[in-house]
TORKOL-4160 file (C-alpha; in steps of 0.2 Angstrom, whole numbers, padded with zeros to 4 digits, m for minus):
92
<pt num="1" X="0862" Y="0487" Z="0439"/>
<pt num="2" X="0850" Y="0483" Z="0453"/>
<pt num="3" X="0851" Y="0501" Z="0459"/>
<pt num="4" X="0847" Y="0507" Z="0442"/>
<pt num="5" X="0832" Y="0495" Z="0440"/>
<pt num="6" X="0825" Y="0502" Z="0457"/>
<pt num="7" X="0827" Y="0520" Z="0452"/>
<pt num="8" X="0819" Y="0516" Z="0435"/>
<pt num="9" X="0804" Y="0508" Z="0444"/>
<pt num="10" X="0800" Y="0525" Z="0452"/>
<pt num="11" X="0799" Y="0535" Z="0436"/>
<pt num="12" X="0780" Y="0532" Z="0433"/>
<pt num="13" X="0776" Y="0543" Z="0447"/>
<pt num="14" X="0785" Y="0558" Z="0439"/>
<pt num="15" X="0781" Y="0571" Z="0426"/>
<pt num="16" X="0795" Y="0575" Z="0414"/>
<pt num="17" X="0796" Y="0591" Z="0403"/>
<pt num="18" X="0809" Y="0593" Z="0390"/>
<pt num="19" X="0816" Y="0611" Z="0391"/>
<pt num="20" X="0827" Y="0610" Z="0375"/>
<pt num="21" X="0845" Y="0608" Z="0372"/>
<pt num="22" X="0846" Y="0592" Z="0383"/>
<pt num="23" X="0838" Y="0600" Z="0398"/>
<pt num="24" X="0824" Y="0592" Z="0407"/>
<pt num="25" X="0813" Y="0597" Z="0422"/>
<pt num="26" X="0807" Y="0582" Z="0432"/>
<pt num="27" X="0793" Y="0585" Z="0444"/>
<pt num="28" X="0786" Y="0574" Z="0458"/>
<pt num="29" X="0777" Y="0576" Z="0474"/>
<pt num="30" X="0791" Y="0583" Z="0484"/>
<pt num="31" X="0797" Y="0595" Z="0471"/>
<pt num="32" X="0806" Y="0597" Z="0455"/>
<pt num="33" X="0823" Y="0594" Z="0448"/>
<pt num="34" X="0832" Y="0601" Z="0433"/>
<pt num="35" X="0845" Y="0590" Z="0424"/>
<pt num="36" X="0856" Y="0591" Z="0409"/>
<pt num="37" X="0856" Y="0574" Z="0400"/>
<pt num="38" X="0871" Y="0576" Z="0389"/>
<pt num="39" X="0882" Y="0582" Z="0405"/>
<pt num="40" X="0874" Y="0569" Z="0416"/>
<pt num="41" X="0870" Y="0582" Z="0430"/>
<pt num="42" X="0855" Y="0584" Z="0441"/>
<pt num="43" X="0850" Y="0596" Z="0454"/>
<pt num="44" X="0849" Y="0581" Z="0467"/>
<pt num="45" X="0868" Y="0578" Z="0464"/>
<pt num="46" X="0866" Y="0559" Z="0465"/>
<pt num="47" X="0871" Y="0556" Z="0447"/>
<pt num="48" X="0887" Y="0565" Z="0449"/>
<pt num="49" X="0891" Y="0556" Z="0465"/>
<pt num="50" X="0887" Y="0539" Z="0460"/>
<pt num="51" X="0890" Y="0539" Z="0442"/>
<pt num="52" X="0874" Y="0530" Z="0440"/>
<pt num="53" X="0859" Y="0540" Z="0433"/>
<pt num="54" X="0848" Y="0546" Z="0447"/>
<pt num="55" X="0829" Y="0543" Z="0447"/>
<pt num="56" X="0827" Y="0560" Z="0438"/>
<pt num="57" X="0840" Y="0555" Z="0425"/>
<pt num="58" X="0831" Y="0538" Z="0422"/>
<pt num="59" X="0815" Y="0548" Z="0419"/>
<pt num="60" X="0823" Y="0559" Z="0406"/>
<pt num="61" X="0833" Y="0545" Z="0398"/>
<pt num="62" X="0817" Y="0535" Z="0396"/>
<pt num="63" X="0808" Y="0550" Z="0388"/>
<pt num="64" X="0823" Y="0554" Z="0376"/>
<pt num="65" X="0831" Y="0537" Z="0372"/>
<pt num="66" X="0820" Y="0523" Z="0379"/>
<pt num="67" X="0832" Y="0511" Z="0387"/>
<pt num="68" X="0841" Y="0517" Z="0402"/>
<pt num="69" X="0852" Y="0502" Z="0403"/>
<pt num="70" X="0859" Y="0504" Z="0386"/>
<pt num="71" X="0863" Y="0522" Z="0389"/>
<pt num="72" X="0873" Y="0517" Z="0405"/>
<pt num="73" X="0882" Y="0504" Z="0396"/>
<pt num="74" X="0887" Y="0516" Z="0382"/>
<pt num="75" X="0893" Y="0528" Z="0396"/>
<pt num="76" X="0903" Y="0515" Z="0405"/>
<pt num="77" X="0912" Y="0510" Z="0389"/>
<pt num="78" X="0917" Y="0528" Z="0385"/>
<pt num="79" X="0923" Y="0530" Z="0403"/>
<pt num="80" X="0933" Y="0514" Z="0402"/>
<pt num="81" X="0941" Y="0519" Z="0386"/>
<pt num="82" X="0945" Y="0536" Z="0393"/>
<pt num="83" X="0954" Y="0528" Z="0408"/>
<pt num="84" X="0963" Y="0516" Z="0397"/>
<pt num="85" X="0969" Y="0530" Z="0386"/>
<pt num="86" X="0975" Y="0540" Z="0400"/>
<pt num="87" X="0984" Y="0526" Z="0408"/>
<pt num="88" X="0993" Y="0522" Z="0392"/>
<pt num="89" X="0997" Y="0541" Z="0389"/>
<pt num="90" X="1003" Y="0545" Z="0407"/>
<pt num="91" X="1011" Y="0528" Z="0412"/>
<pt num="92" X="1026" Y="0532" Z="0401"/>
């Protein structure tokens, strides 16, 4: 959660645009990034690699939902349920 807090602290320096259908464009000094919130993907690829929202994802989540930590906890619960379900189904 410490990485997440550090990423969220950088959000104030960004401009976030909602592009519709869960798509966002996040702009900062060094360029812009497009992300799809409901697919948890971003042009920077950090979110996909770390499974923790990148700074751009944090910006979009804050704009859309408010609390990033809550969204991450919900996503983690879903991931654990999926892993447990697969383990039960395929361990037989």
